[in-house]
C-alpha positions in Angstrom: 3.6 4.4 -16.9 2.3 1.4 -15.0 3.6 -0.8 -12.2 5.7 -3.8 -13.1 4.7 -7.2 -11.9 8.2 -7.6 -10.3 7.4 -4.6 -8.0 4.1 -6.1 -7.0 5.7 -9.5 -6.3 8.5 -7.9 -4.3 6.0 -5.9 -2.1 4.0 -9.0 -1.5 7.1 -10.9 -0.5 8.2 -8.2 1.9 4.7 -8.2 3.5 4.7 -12.0 4.2 3.2 -13.4 6.4 0.5 -10.8 6.5 -2.8 -11.7 4.7 -2.2 -9.3 1.8 -3.1 -9.4 -1.9 -2.8 -7.1 -4.8 -5.5 -6.7 -7.4 -5.0 -5.2 -10.9 -6.9 -2.0 -11.3 -6.8 0.3 -14.3 -3.2 -0.6 -15.2 -2.1 -0.3 -11.6 -2.8 -2.3 -8.4 -4.9 -2.0 -5.3 -3.4 -3.4 -2.1 -5.6 -5.2 0.4 -4.7 -6.4 3.9 -7.1 -8.8 5.6 -9.5 -7.9 2.8 -9.3 -4.2 3.7 -8.3 -1.8 0.9 -5.2 -0.1 2.3 -3.6 1.6 -0.7 -2.4 1.5 -4.3 0.7 0.7 -6.1 1.2 3.2 -8.9 4.2 3.8 -11.1 6.2 1.3 -8.9 5.5 3.2 -5.7 3.3 2.1 -2.7 0.8 4.7 -1.5 -1.1 4.0 1.7 -4.3 5.5 2.9 -3.7 8.2 5.4 -4.1 7.0 9.0 -2.3 7.7 12.3 0.0 4.7 11.4 1.3 6.6 8.4 1.6 10.0 9.9 5.0 11.5 9.1 5.3 9.8 5.7 5.5 12.1 2.7 2.2 12.8 1.0 1.3 12.7 -2.7 -1.4 11.8 -5.1 -0.9 8.3 -6.7 -2.6 9.6 -9.9 -4.1 12.9 -11.2 -7.3 13.7 -9.4 -6.7 11.3 -6.5 -6.8 12.2 -2.9 -3.5 12.5 -1.1 -2.1 9.3 0.1 1.1 8.6 2.2 4.1 7.5 0.1 6.1 4.6 1.3 9.7 5.3 0.3 11.9 2.6 -1.2 14.0 2.4 2.0 11.0 1.5 4.0 10.0 -1.2 1.5 13.3 -2.8 2.1 12.6 -3.0 5.9 10.0 -5.8 6.1 9.2 -5.4 9.8 8.5 -1.7 9.4 6.6 -2.1 6.1 4.5 -4.9 7.7 3.7 -2.7 10.7 2.6 0.2 8.5 0.3 -2.0 6.4 -1.2 -3.9 9.3 -1.8 -0.8 11.4 -3.3 1.0 8.4 -5.7 -1.9 7.8 -6.6 -2.0 11.5 -7.4 1.8 11.5 -9.7 1.6 8.5 -13.4 0.5 8.5 -14.0 -3.2 8.0 -15.1 -4.3 4.6 -18.9 -4.4 4.2 -20.3 -7.7 3.1 
């Protein structure tokens, strides 16, 4: 099963005005904030990389063989301020993109 474009568009809307983008990857999508890879959208679910900002969220693998990520539940997606904070703090906690 792959992620619908409607799910990706909804997540991007909820994350405005953050500098975010989604990139299609192997039938799913990678999520970038300020050009930092922060997570993936798989099977219509947002998975963020584990950081202190996402401590306490449930964990799971976005696809077989993947490292555990933090699962952003649907209720959190519907709270833009909380979702934006999680994504922005995750991006800030990860190493900057190499150029």
